[in-house]
Structures are given as C-alpha cells and as structure tokens.
N, C-alpha and C positions, 0 to 999 in steps of 0.2 A: 893948102889943104891940110887941115889938122888930121891927127891919128884918129880921132872920132868921127871924122868924116871918111876915111879910108876904110875903117873897118866895115861898116855895112856895104860898101861898094865892093869889097873884096868877098863878103859873104854871099851877094847876089850873084857874083861871076862863078863863084865855086858851086853854088847850090845844084844846077844842073848836072855838073860833073859828079858831085856826091850823090846825087840822087840815082843816076845811072849806075854807079858803081856798088850802092847799096842793093840795089834791085837785082844786079847781076850776082852778086855774092849770094844773096838770098835764094834766087832761082837755083844757082849751082849746089847749094845746101839741099833744097827741097827735091832736086832731081836725084841726088845721093839718097836721101833718106826717106822721101815722100812727105815730110812735113818740115816745120821749123822756119819757113820761109819769113813769115812775119816777125819771128823772134830775131833772125839775123839782120834782116833789112830794117826793122824798126829800132833796133839797138843803135844803128847809124843815122837813120832818117829823123827820128825824134830830136836831135840835136840841131836840125837844119830846118825843118818844117813844123808849124803848129800841129798838134794832133790832131785837130778837127779836119786838117788837109791831108795829113799823113795817112790816117786810118783808112780812109776810102780809097787811096791809092794803093795801099798794101792789100786791100781786099781785092780790087780789080787785078793786080798782078798776081796775087797768090791763086786766084781762080783759074787764070791762065795757066800757071804751072801745074795745078792740080788737073786740069783737063788734059794737058799734054801728058803727065805721068800716067793718068789712070786709064789710058787709052791702051798702053802696054801692059797694063795689070787687070784689066776689066774682069777676068774670070777669078781672080784672086779676091775680089772684093766681097765682103761678107754683109751684104746689105740687110738681112733678117736681124743679124746679132747688132747691128748698128742703130737699128729703130728705137730702142729704149733711150739711148743716148740723144739721139735727134729730138725725141718727143720732149725731153727735158731742156734740150738746148734751145729749141724755138721759144720756150717761155722767158728764158733768160736774156734774150737779144734786148727787149726794151730797157732792162735795169742797166745793162753794160753800156748801152747808148746813152742814158742818163748820166752816167759816171763820166763818159766822154765829154759831153756839153758842159758839165758842171765844174770839172776839175780846171784848175789853172795849169799852162803849159808845164812850168817848173815842177809843181806837185805831181803832174802826170808822169813826166821823165823820170822822177825819183820813184815813184810808184811802179812804172814799168820795169826799172832797173833791178829792184828788190823782187819783183815777180820773176825775172829771168834767173837770178841768183837761186831762188828757191826751186826753180825748174830744174836748173843745172844739177844743184845738190841732189835732188830727188832721183833724177835720172842716172847721176853718178853712183849713188849708194843704192842701186837697184837691189832689193832684198832677195836673199837666196831662197827663202822659204816662201812659198806662193801662199796667198790668203784666198780662200774660195767663199768666204761669207758675202753678205751684203745683197745678193740677188738683184732682182729688177729695180728694187727702189734705190739702191747705191747707184746703179747705171743712170737712172733718171736724175739723181742728185748730181752726179759728175757731170752729166750732160747739161744739166741747168748752170753748174758753175762755167762750163765750158762756153755756154751762151753769153754770159756775163762778160768773160774775158774777150770772147770773140767781137761783142759789140764795143767794148772799150779799148782793145788794142790790135783787132783783126787777127787774134791768135787764140782760135777756139780749140785747138788741138792738146794744148799743154796738160791739162788735167786729165782727159781721157787716156793720153799716153801714160802719164804716171799711173792711173789706175791700173790700165793693162799690164804694166810693169808689176805692180804689186799682186796681181793675180797671177803672175808667171807665165804670162802667154808668150809665144814665140814672136820673133820680129815679124815673121810672115803673117801670123794672126793679128798681131798688133796693126800692121800696115792695112790689113784687110777690114778692119773695124775704123781705124782712125782717119784714113784718107777720105772715104767716102762722108765721114763726118764732117771733116774740115771743109771739104767742096760744098756740101749741101747748106752747111751752116753759114759759110761766107756769102754764097749766093743770096741766101734769105737775109743776112744782114745788109748787104748792098742794097736789095730790094727795099728794105725797111728805111734805110738812110734816105734813099730816093723819095720815099712817101712822106719823110718829113722835111724834105727841101735841103738836107746836108750836103748833098753832092753839088759841086760847084763845076761850071763849065771847064775851068781849068784843071779839074781832076782829069777829065777825059783827054783833054789836050795833052797833059803830062804822060798819062797812060800810053797812049798812042806812040809817043816817041821812046817809051820805055819797053815797047813790045819787042824788038829785037835782043835787047839785053835779058829779057826774060826767056824768049825762045832758046837763045844760044847757051844761057846758063843752065836751063833744065835739060837741054839737050846733052850738053857735056856731062853733066851729074849723072843723067840716065845711063848714058853710054859707059861710063866709069863703073856704075854699080852693076851693070849687066855683065860686063868683062869681069869683074871682081867676082861675081857670083859663080859665073862659069868657070873660072880659075879655080875657085874653092871646091867646086864639084868633082872638076878632073883631078885635083890633088887628093881629095877624099877618095875617089875610084881607084885611083893608082895606088893608095896607101892600102886600101882593102885588098887589091889585086896582089 
C-alpha cells in the first residue's frame, strides 16, 4: 500500500474524531461568550469536510448551543432591538446560500480564513469612542450582511457583534441583541437549506452523535461564565465596601 493510498484512509478514520473535537471546542466557546461557535468549529471543520456538508452541521449544532444558553439568559434578551437586524438578515440568507453552493471548497476555506482574520482584528481593536450614527438603516444593512455570512458560513453573528462594538454597547447589551439574532437566523437558514434540498441524511446522523459534545461543551462554558461573573461581582462589592 502506497502513501497515496494511506492518506485518504487515515483522513477518513480521523474525520469523526476531528468533527467531535471541533464541535466540542466551538460549544465551549459559545457557552462562554454566547456566540462564535461556527467561527471556532468551522476553522477546524472546513479542513476535513466539504463546506456544503460542514455548514448545515454547524447550523444544527450551533442552534443547539444557542437554545441551551438562551434558556439561562432569557430575560436578558433584547428582542425589540434585535428586530431590524433580523429584518435585514432574512433577506441576506439566499445570497449567502448562493455563495456556499457556487464556491469551490478551497476558495471557500481561504475566504472563511480571511473573514475570521478580519473579525478577530475588528474585535481586538475595539474602538474606545462609540459611534452613535447610522440608525435603523445601518442595523438593517448589518443584519443583511449577517444573513449573507450566515447562509455561507453558518456564522451570522460576526458583523452584528462588530457593529455593537463600534456603537460602544456593553457586553451584556451585545449579548442581548446578538444571541437571539444568531439563533433565529440559523433556524431560518436551516429551514431555507431544507427547502432547497441541501440537507443530506448524513447531516442529521452526524448531528445526533455530536449532540453530547455540544451539550457538555456548552454546559462547561456556561458554568465557567456564570462562576466568573459571580466572582467579579463579589470582588467588586468587596472593593466597594
């Protein structure tokens, strides 16, 4: 058996392990921050699965993490403020899906990597001076762009998160807007995929054996986030006293 024969065999044996690992790491991050599941998991998964298979799986798993997280933060969700983003986002899903279907796997992976770099830089260089302009039109446009990235990469929350940073919103307010946006956008995208026949039976099979990794990762991340928040509160209170 030559090295050319061994490589595909090795990749096929490692794919389930890498898939579970990527889903667990993404769920852990989502439990901590409330978003970025698709960014973390996709960065790993797109090296092992074709985008047309990876994106529906990421959507299904991310919806699960969002449902688990949002139940503990239901009262903090700002549904009314989220509406303009959603209105634009739903309109962007078909364009994002078109990009997913038409791009080659290699070009898609490169594009996703560039997008992650852009997102990371914008998040790191959070402006200290808040921008209060734009109004509802800007929120619609940002939501539309989020719909495109959601349909193409299962990652609709990146641009709304950046926009909330630019506006100088607190992390609590950001999460109240971005998290329901992500959840509803991903559900809508998965429904749209289903209508187009993109969802394969293997997607649901893979999803069901990934559920334990999703649940455990989200629970661990959420538990750490809650404990950390309580510790910071107690520390602030003691300092004040």
